[in-house]
C-alpha positions as CSV (number, residue, x, y, z in Angstrom):
1,M,79.8,58.0,7.6
2,V,79.4,61.7,6.7
3,Y,78.8,61.0,3.0
4,S,76.1,58.4,3.8
5,N,74.2,61.2,5.7
6,M,74.7,64.0,3.1
7,G,71.0,64.5,2.9
8,I,71.2,66.1,6.4
9,I,73.8,68.6,5.2
10,Y,71.8,69.5,2.1
11,K,68.6,70.1,4.0
12,I,70.4,72.3,6.6
13,C,72.1,74.3,3.8
14,K,68.7,74.8,2.1
15,L,67.2,76.1,5.4
16,Y,70.1,78.3,6.5
17,A,71.6,79.7,3.3
18,D,70.5,81.2,0.0
19,G,71.6,79.8,-3.4
20,E,75.0,81.4,-3.6
21,D,76.0,80.6,0.0
22,R,74.7,77.0,0.1
23,E,77.9,75.5,-1.4
24,D,80.1,77.5,0.9
25,L,78.0,76.4,3.9
26,K,78.1,72.7,2.8
27,Q,81.9,72.8,2.5
28,E,82.2,74.5,5.9
29,I,79.9,71.9,7.5
30,I,81.9,69.1,6.0
31,Y,85.2,70.7,7.2
32,Q,83.8,71.2,10.7
33,L,82.6,67.6,10.8
34,W,86.1,66.4,9.8
35,K,87.8,68.7,12.2
36,S,85.4,67.8,15.1
37,Y,85.4,64.0,14.5
38,P,88.2,63.4,17.1
39,T,85.9,64.8,19.7
40,Y,83.1,62.4,18.9
41,R,83.0,60.2,21.9
42,G,80.4,57.7,20.7
43,D,78.1,58.2,23.7
44,S,75.4,59.5,21.3
45,K,74.3,58.4,17.9
46,F,76.6,59.5,15.1
47,Q,73.7,61.1,13.3
48,S,72.8,63.2,16.4
49,W,76.4,64.4,16.7
50,M,76.4,65.2,13.0
51,Y,73.2,67.2,13.4
52,R,74.6,69.1,16.3
53,V,77.9,70.0,14.5
54,A,76.1,70.9,11.2
55,L,73.4,73.0,12.8
56,N,75.9,74.9,15.0
57,T,78.1,75.6,11.9
58,A,75.0,76.8,10.0
59,M,73.8,79.1,12.8
60,L,77.3,80.5,13.4
61,G,77.6,81.1,9.6
62,L,74.2,82.7,9.6
63,R,75.3,85.2,12.3
64,A,78.8,85.7,10.9
65,R,77.8,86.3,7.2
66,K,74.2,87.5,7.9
67,M,72.9,85.1,5.3
68,K,69.2,85.2,4.8
69,Y,66.6,83.0,3.1
70,T,65.4,84.5,-0.1
71,G,62.3,82.4,-0.3
72,L,59.6,82.7,-3.0
73,S,58.6,86.0,-4.5
74,D,55.1,87.3,-3.8
75,Q,54.2,86.6,-7.4
76,E,55.2,83.0,-7.0
77,L,53.1,82.7,-3.9
78,K,49.9,84.1,-5.5
79,T,49.1,81.1,-7.6
80,S,45.6,80.6,-6.3
81,E,42.9,82.1,-4.1
82,D,43.4,79.5,-1.4
83,P,47.0,78.3,-1.6
84,F,46.7,75.3,0.7
85,E,43.6,74.0,-1.2
86,K,44.8,74.4,-4.8
87,Q,48.6,74.5,-4.7
88,D,50.7,71.4,-5.3
89,E,52.6,69.9,-2.5
90,E,56.0,71.4,-3.5
91,T,54.6,74.9,-3.2
92,R,53.0,74.2,0.2
93,V,56.4,72.8,1.4
94,K,58.1,76.0,0.1
95,L,55.6,78.1,1.9
96,L,56.2,76.2,5.1
97,Y,60.0,76.4,4.8
98,K,59.7,80.2,4.2
99,Q,57.8,80.5,7.5
100,I,60.3,78.2,9.2
101,S,63.2,80.3,8.0
102,K,61.7,83.3,9.9
103,L,61.8,81.6,13.2
104,K,64.5,82.1,15.8
105,D,67.5,79.9,15.4
106,L,66.7,77.5,18.2
107,D,63.0,77.2,17.1
108,K,64.1,76.7,13.5
109,T,66.5,73.9,14.6
110,I,63.8,72.2,16.8
111,I,61.2,72.2,14.0
112,F,63.8,71.0,11.5
113,L,64.7,68.1,13.6
114,Y,61.1,67.3,14.3
115,L,60.4,67.3,10.6
116,E,63.4,65.0,10.1
117,Q,61.5,62.6,12.5
118,C,64.0,62.9,15.3
119,S,62.6,61.8,18.7
120,Y,62.1,64.4,21.5
121,E,65.0,62.8,23.3
122,E,67.3,63.2,20.2
123,I,66.2,66.8,19.7
124,A,66.9,67.5,23.4
125,E,70.3,65.9,23.1
126,I,71.2,67.9,19.9
127,T,69.9,71.2,21.2
128,G,71.0,70.9,24.8
129,I,67.5,71.6,26.2
130,S,65.3,69.3,28.2
131,T,62.8,66.9,26.6
132,K,59.9,68.8,28.3
133,N,61.2,72.1,26.9
134,V,61.3,70.4,23.4
135,S,57.7,69.4,23.8
136,V,56.5,72.9,25.0
137,R,58.5,74.6,22.2
138,L,57.1,72.3,19.5
139,V,53.6,73.1,20.5
140,R,54.3,76.9,20.4
141,I,56.3,76.6,17.1
142,R,53.5,74.6,15.4
143,E,50.9,77.2,16.6
144,K,53.1,80.1,15.4
145,L,53.6,78.4,12.0
146,R,49.8,77.6,11.7
147,K,49.0,81.3,12.5
148,N,51.6,82.6,10.0
149,L,50.5,80.3,7.3
150,H,46.9,81.3,7.8
151,I,48.0,85.0,7.6
152,Q,50.0,84.3,4.4
153,N,47.0,82.5,2.9
154,S,44.7,85.4,3.7
155,K,47.1,87.8,1.9
156,S,47.2,85.6,-1.2
């Protein structure tokens, strides 16, 4: 079941580790999933449990190894006067992920799961916060990202 959901692991690794540490993080997540599988009770979706283990592993690894997102260089970001008007979709996504990588761990996890189209209930289950708190945090996170992207665009 893990290998049929490897996309989850790859996306988490991209968000939480730079190029050199991604493979290590991927292996650590797979190991933790294997090690934790006996504790999976089946009272939640397997995918929700997998997200929880993978995100916890990534966040612990981030703290332990102090990995950081390298992102795009300033030169790569200055490709046009109005990046969101003229840049291709891939560049816009990279800009968004650069801003997401600057969020606090819990906020980063919430927006990641939201972008993965998890329901508020699934996000609440994975993160251990209430559905209402998920809703409030998402509003604040989206506003913060909107503001930061606007500032980033103004600098370009």
